[in-house]
C-alpha positions as CSV (number, residue, x, y, z in Angstrom):
1,M,21.5,38.1,-20.0
2,L,19.4,36.4,-17.4
3,Q,16.9,38.7,-15.7
4,L,14.5,38.3,-12.7
5,Q,11.7,38.4,-15.3
6,D,13.0,35.2,-16.8
7,I,12.6,33.4,-13.4
8,L,9.1,34.9,-13.0
9,D,8.3,33.6,-16.5
10,A,9.7,30.2,-15.6
11,Q,7.5,30.1,-12.5
12,R,4.4,30.7,-14.6
13,R,5.5,28.2,-17.2
14,I,6.1,25.3,-14.9
15,A,3.3,26.0,-12.4
16,G,1.2,22.9,-11.8
17,K,3.7,20.7,-13.5
18,V,6.2,20.4,-10.6
19,V,5.5,20.1,-6.9
20,L,5.3,23.3,-4.8
21,T,7.5,21.8,-2.1
22,P,7.0,22.7,1.5
23,C,9.3,24.9,3.6
24,T,8.9,24.0,7.2
25,P,10.7,24.9,10.5
26,S,12.8,22.5,12.5
27,E,13.3,23.2,16.2
28,A,15.8,20.3,16.5
29,F,18.2,21.7,13.9
30,G,17.7,25.3,15.1
31,E,19.0,24.3,18.5
32,M,22.1,22.8,16.9
33,F,23.4,26.2,15.9
34,G,21.5,28.5,18.3
35,G,19.1,30.0,15.7
36,S,16.0,29.1,13.8
37,A,16.0,26.6,11.0
38,W,13.8,25.9,8.0
39,F,14.1,23.2,5.4
40,K,13.0,23.5,1.7
41,F,12.1,19.9,0.8
42,E,13.0,19.6,-2.9
43,N,13.5,15.9,-2.2
44,L,9.7,15.7,-2.4
45,Q,9.6,16.4,-6.1
46,R,8.3,13.6,-8.3
47,T,11.8,12.6,-9.4
48,G,13.2,13.3,-5.9
49,S,15.2,16.4,-6.9
50,F,15.0,20.1,-7.8
51,K,16.5,19.3,-11.2
52,E,13.2,18.8,-12.9
53,R,12.3,22.5,-12.5
54,G,15.1,23.6,-14.8
55,A,14.7,20.6,-17.1
56,L,11.0,21.3,-17.6
57,N,11.5,25.0,-18.2
58,R,14.2,24.3,-20.8
59,I,12.1,21.8,-22.7
60,L,9.1,24.1,-22.6
61,T,11.2,26.9,-24.2
62,L,12.2,24.8,-27.2
63,P,10.5,25.4,-30.5
64,E,8.2,22.5,-31.6
65,E,10.6,21.4,-34.4
66,E,13.4,21.0,-31.9
67,R,11.2,19.0,-29.5
68,A,10.3,16.7,-32.3
69,R,14.0,15.8,-32.8
70,G,14.3,15.0,-29.2
71,V,16.5,16.1,-26.3
72,I,19.8,14.9,-24.9
73,A,21.5,15.4,-21.6
74,A,24.4,14.2,-19.5
75,S,23.9,13.6,-15.8
76,A,25.0,11.6,-12.8
77,G,21.3,11.0,-12.1
78,N,19.0,13.8,-10.9
79,H,19.1,15.9,-14.0
80,A,18.7,12.7,-16.0
81,Q,15.5,11.8,-14.2
82,G,14.1,15.3,-14.5
83,V,14.7,15.5,-18.2
84,A,13.4,11.9,-18.8
85,F,10.3,12.4,-16.7
86,H,9.1,15.6,-18.2
87,A,10.2,14.8,-21.8
88,G,8.2,11.5,-21.4
89,R,5.1,13.4,-20.2
90,M,5.3,15.7,-23.2
91,G,6.0,13.0,-25.8
92,V,9.6,14.3,-26.5
93,P,12.2,11.6,-27.2
94,A,15.1,11.7,-24.6
95,T,18.6,10.3,-24.6
96,I,20.5,10.5,-21.4
97,V,24.3,9.8,-21.1
98,M,25.3,8.8,-17.5
99,P,28.7,7.9,-16.0
100,E,29.1,4.2,-15.6
101,R,29.3,4.5,-11.8
102,T,25.9,6.2,-11.5
103,P,23.9,4.5,-8.7
104,L,21.6,1.8,-10.1
105,V,18.5,3.4,-8.6
106,K,19.1,6.5,-10.7
107,V,19.8,4.5,-13.9
108,S,16.7,2.4,-13.4
109,N,14.5,5.4,-12.7
110,T,15.7,7.2,-15.8
111,R,15.0,4.2,-18.0
112,G,11.6,3.8,-16.2
113,F,10.6,7.3,-17.3
114,G,11.1,6.2,-21.0
115,A,14.5,7.6,-21.8
116,R,17.3,5.9,-23.8
117,V,20.2,5.6,-21.3
118,V,23.8,5.4,-22.5
119,L,26.4,4.6,-19.9
120,H,29.7,6.1,-20.7
121,G,32.9,7.2,-18.8
122,T,33.7,7.3,-15.1
123,V,32.9,10.9,-14.5
124,Y,30.4,13.6,-15.6
125,D,32.9,15.3,-18.0
126,E,33.3,12.1,-20.0
127,A,29.6,11.5,-20.1
128,M,29.1,15.1,-21.4
129,A,31.7,14.6,-24.1
130,E,29.8,11.5,-25.3
131,A,26.5,13.4,-25.2
132,M,28.0,16.1,-27.4
133,R,29.2,13.5,-29.8
134,I,25.8,11.8,-30.0
135,R,24.2,15.3,-30.4
136,E,26.4,16.0,-33.4
137,E,25.4,12.7,-35.0
138,E,21.7,12.7,-34.2
139,G,20.7,16.4,-33.9
140,Q,18.9,16.5,-30.5
141,A,18.6,19.7,-28.4
142,L,21.0,19.7,-25.5
143,V,19.5,20.2,-22.0
144,H,22.6,21.2,-20.0
145,P,22.4,20.4,-16.3
146,F,23.5,23.8,-15.1
147,D,25.1,26.2,-17.5
148,D,22.0,27.4,-19.4
149,E,19.9,30.4,-18.6
150,A,16.6,28.5,-19.0
151,I,17.9,25.9,-16.5
152,I,19.0,28.5,-14.1
153,A,15.7,30.3,-14.3
154,G,13.8,27.1,-13.6
155,Q,15.9,26.5,-10.5
156,G,15.4,30.1,-9.5
157,T,11.7,29.4,-8.9
158,I,12.7,27.9,-5.6
159,G,14.0,31.3,-4.5
160,L,10.6,32.9,-5.5
161,E,8.8,30.3,-3.4
162,L,11.1,30.9,-0.4
163,L,10.3,34.7,-0.5
164,E,6.7,33.8,0.0
165,Q,7.0,30.7,2.3
166,C,9.7,32.1,4.7
167,P,9.7,35.9,4.4
168,E,11.6,36.1,7.7
169,M,14.6,34.3,6.4
170,E,18.0,35.9,6.9
171,V,20.4,33.2,5.5
172,V,19.8,30.7,2.8
173,V,22.2,27.7,2.5
174,V,22.4,25.9,-0.8
175,P,24.6,22.9,-2.1
176,V,26.8,23.8,-5.1
177,G,27.8,21.6,-7.9
178,G,27.8,23.2,-11.4
179,G,26.1,26.3,-9.8
180,G,22.7,26.3,-11.5
181,L,20.7,25.9,-8.3
182,I,22.4,28.5,-6.2
183,A,22.7,31.0,-9.1
184,G,19.0,30.9,-9.7
185,I,18.0,31.0,-6.1
186,A,20.4,33.7,-5.2
187,M,19.3,35.9,-8.1
188,A,15.6,35.5,-7.3
189,I,16.1,36.3,-3.6
190,K,18.7,39.1,-3.9
191,E,16.8,41.0,-6.6
192,R,13.9,41.3,-4.1
193,R,15.7,41.0,-0.7
194,P,19.4,42.0,-1.1
195,E,19.9,41.8,2.7
196,V,19.4,38.0,2.8
197,R,22.7,36.2,2.9
198,V,23.2,33.4,0.4
199,V,25.8,30.7,1.3
200,G,27.0,28.0,-1.1
201,V,28.4,24.7,0.1
202,E,30.7,22.3,-1.7
203,A,32.4,19.0,-1.0
204,S,35.9,19.8,0.2
205,V,37.5,17.4,-2.3
206,L,35.8,19.2,-5.3
207,P,35.4,22.9,-4.5
208,A,35.0,24.1,-8.1
209,A,33.1,27.2,-7.3
210,L,35.5,28.2,-4.5
211,R,38.5,27.7,-6.8
212,A,36.8,29.7,-9.5
213,R,36.2,32.6,-7.1
214,E,39.8,32.5,-6.0
215,A,41.0,32.5,-9.6
216,G,38.5,35.1,-10.9
217,E,37.2,32.7,-13.5
218,P,36.0,29.1,-13.9
219,V,38.9,26.7,-13.6
220,E,39.1,22.9,-14.0
221,I,40.1,21.2,-10.8
222,P,41.7,17.7,-10.4
223,P,39.3,14.7,-10.2
224,A,38.3,13.3,-6.9
225,E,35.7,10.9,-5.4
226,T,33.0,12.0,-3.1
227,I,29.8,10.4,-1.7
228,A,28.1,13.6,-2.8
229,E,28.1,12.6,-6.4
230,G,25.3,15.1,-7.2
231,I,27.7,18.0,-6.7
232,A,30.8,16.3,-8.0
233,V,31.7,18.8,-10.7
234,R,35.2,19.7,-11.7
235,R,34.4,23.0,-13.4
236,I,31.4,25.3,-12.8
237,G,29.6,27.0,-15.7
238,T,30.6,30.3,-17.2
239,T,27.0,31.7,-16.8
240,T,26.6,30.3,-13.3
241,F,30.0,31.7,-12.3
242,G,29.0,35.2,-13.2
243,L,25.8,35.0,-11.2
244,I,27.5,33.4,-8.2
245,E,30.1,36.2,-8.1
246,R,27.3,38.8,-8.3
247,Y,24.8,37.3,-5.8
248,V,26.4,34.7,-3.5
249,D,27.9,36.0,-0.3
250,D,29.9,33.0,0.9
251,L,31.3,29.7,-0.4
252,V,32.3,27.1,2.2
253,T,33.3,23.4,2.1
254,V,32.5,20.3,4.2
255,D,34.3,16.9,4.3
256,E,33.0,13.4,3.6
257,E,32.5,12.5,7.3
258,E,30.5,15.7,7.9
259,I,28.3,15.0,4.9
260,A,27.7,11.4,6.0
261,S,26.8,12.6,9.5
262,A,24.3,15.1,8.1
263,V,22.5,12.4,6.1
264,L,22.1,10.4,9.3
265,L,21.0,13.5,11.3
266,L,18.3,14.3,8.7
267,L,17.1,10.7,8.8
268,E,16.9,10.6,12.6
269,R,15.9,14.1,13.6
270,E,13.9,15.3,10.6
271,K,12.6,11.9,9.4
272,T,13.6,12.7,5.8
273,V,15.9,10.9,3.4
274,A,18.4,13.2,1.7
275,E,21.1,12.2,-0.7
276,A,24.7,13.2,0.2
277,A,24.8,16.2,-2.1
278,S,21.6,17.5,-0.5
279,A,22.9,17.1,3.0
280,A,26.1,19.2,2.3
281,G,24.3,22.4,3.3
282,V,23.1,20.8,6.6
283,A,26.6,19.6,7.3
284,A,28.0,23.1,6.9
285,V,25.4,24.6,9.2
286,V,25.6,22.0,12.1
287,G,29.4,21.8,11.6
288,G,29.9,25.5,12.2
289,H,31.2,26.3,8.7
290,V,28.6,29.0,8.0
291,P,29.8,32.2,9.7
292,D,27.6,34.4,11.9
293,I,24.4,32.3,12.0
294,A,23.8,32.1,15.8
295,G,20.5,33.7,16.4
296,K,19.7,33.9,12.7
297,K,16.8,32.5,10.7
298,V,18.3,30.0,8.3
299,V,16.8,28.1,5.4
300,M,18.6,25.0,4.2
301,V,17.6,23.7,0.7
302,L,17.4,19.9,0.6
303,S,18.0,19.5,-3.1
304,G,17.4,15.8,-3.5
305,G,16.7,12.5,-1.9
306,N,17.9,9.9,-4.5
307,I,20.4,8.0,-2.4
308,D,21.6,4.5,-3.1
309,V,20.2,2.3,-0.3
310,N,23.6,0.4,0.0
311,L,25.4,3.8,0.6
312,L,22.6,4.8,3.0
313,S,23.1,1.5,4.9
314,R,26.9,2.1,5.2
315,I,26.3,5.6,6.4
316,I,23.9,4.4,9.1
317,D,26.3,1.7,10.3
318,R,29.3,4.1,10.3
319,G,27.3,6.7,12.2
320,L,26.1,4.2,14.8
321,I,29.7,3.1,15.4
322,R,31.0,6.7,15.6
323,D,28.3,7.5,18.2
324,G,29.0,4.4,20.2
325,R,25.6,2.9,19.5
326,Q,27.2,0.0,17.7
327,A,30.5,-1.4,18.9
328,R,32.9,-4.0,17.6
329,L,34.8,-5.9,20.3
330,R,37.3,-8.9,20.1
331,V,37.1,-11.0,23.2
332,I,39.6,-13.8,24.2
333,L,38.2,-16.6,26.3
334,R,38.9,-20.1,27.4
335,D,38.1,-22.8,24.8
336,R,35.9,-25.0,26.9
337,P,32.3,-26.1,27.0
338,G,29.9,-23.3,28.1
339,A,32.5,-20.5,27.6
340,L,30.6,-18.9,24.8
341,A,27.3,-19.2,26.6
342,S,28.8,-17.5,29.7
343,L,30.1,-14.7,27.5
344,T,26.7,-14.0,25.8
345,A,24.9,-14.3,29.2
346,L,27.2,-11.6,30.6
347,L,26.5,-9.3,27.6
348,A,22.8,-9.8,28.1
349,R,23.0,-8.9,31.8
350,E,24.8,-5.7,30.8
351,G,22.2,-4.8,28.3
352,A,24.1,-5.3,25.0
353,N,22.4,-6.9,22.0
354,V,24.6,-9.2,19.9
355,L,24.2,-8.4,16.2
356,T,27.0,-10.6,14.8
357,L,29.3,-13.2,16.4
358,D,32.4,-14.9,14.9
359,H,34.0,-17.6,17.1
360,R,37.4,-18.8,16.1
361,R,40.0,-21.3,17.4
362,G,43.6,-21.6,16.3
363,A,44.1,-18.0,15.3
364,H,47.6,-16.5,15.3
365,G,48.7,-15.4,18.8
366,L,46.2,-17.7,20.7
367,W,47.1,-20.5,23.1
368,L,45.8,-23.9,22.3
369,T,43.4,-23.5,25.2
370,E,42.0,-20.2,23.9
371,A,39.5,-18.9,21.4
372,E,38.6,-15.5,20.2
373,V,35.2,-14.0,19.5
374,D,34.6,-11.0,17.3
375,L,31.3,-9.3,18.3
376,T,29.2,-6.6,16.8
377,L,27.0,-5.2,19.6
378,E,24.1,-2.8,19.7
379,T,24.7,-0.5,22.7
380,R,23.4,2.7,24.3
381,G,26.4,4.8,23.5
382,R,30.1,5.3,24.3
383,D,29.7,5.2,28.1
384,H,27.8,1.9,27.7
385,V,30.7,0.5,25.6
386,R,33.2,1.4,28.3
387,E,31.0,-0.2,30.9
388,L,30.8,-3.4,28.8
389,A,34.5,-3.6,28.4
390,A,35.1,-3.1,32.1
391,A,32.5,-5.8,33.0
392,L,34.1,-8.3,30.7
393,E,37.6,-7.6,32.0
394,S,36.4,-7.9,35.6
395,E,35.3,-11.4,34.7
396,G,38.8,-12.3,33.4
397,Y,38.2,-11.8,29.6
398,E,40.8,-10.0,27.5
399,V,39.0,-7.3,25.4
400,R,40.2,-5.5,22.4
401,R,38.4,-2.9,20.2
402,S,38.3,-4.1,16.6
């Protein structure tokens, strides 16, 4: 049975081999919920995620003969990179099974650290089944992503660091997938400071820990897609469940829009890149899902920063549209020489920047003397968009939001 001493031993074992990540205050985010905010930047680890703490601790606890046979893991990316990186540094052969939809950056990084990568299945569970099959054939030691005491102890070293870095903390908010991260952090903190409240956050489409708490045991929930693929787990671990039930005070969920907004908020306000799973805790805090935090000192664990740049680009564009800083308008105008120039001149006078423009004739619903223009505009916000539409209509243009 896992003890606090196991986490203390893990801290000693991995010291100097992983980054002692900073925990710094953020006035901007504290103002959002009326309290004081701190961030624990695990996205600054060498592999961009907290996962390497547990992976390294697990490998270091293996007997030499098991290390020689190599290790195997299944992961959507962050655990894969942690295992591959530290196994490579220690000269231990590593095989990583990843779902076929894993972001390319995570696949490339894992291969770059020297691991053999096998792409199999569409979800984590299918990748894990394949890893177990390969393990039976080839005899490697399994490095489980969360349901292993050595893994949990390694992740728990974050909790020990928080006790020293932010002794005034009253609430700690942690993303939850399989439960290894929050189980380790909660145990490390609660064994020393039981009054500190620990809150876990899941994607609302895959609330495996919350459903387990409701059922009184781990249960498998239906598959679903989420941008927070790092916490996309259908069933939490047996070991992690017991620790969560003992040490975690609250479990809450956030939806996809809230997670995407939190990624953009962190980029703009905190100047840090966080993957969607990592931003889930922030989404819960700023979205008002964590109870009774007004006036409290709250630490949010940013678990990783390995986000696909294409997803990040879509999140930014969607956020700009939602905030009104980017607008899409369809304008109907007379099809005659100079009409397009007059339209763009008006937009310039009103302070809008044209990002894209698509000019069409002969579209369904148009008169032969009309053309339509689809515009993507950079604007100052929702009020500016309304002012633009009013200015266009006052000049005789028909305007539609597209």
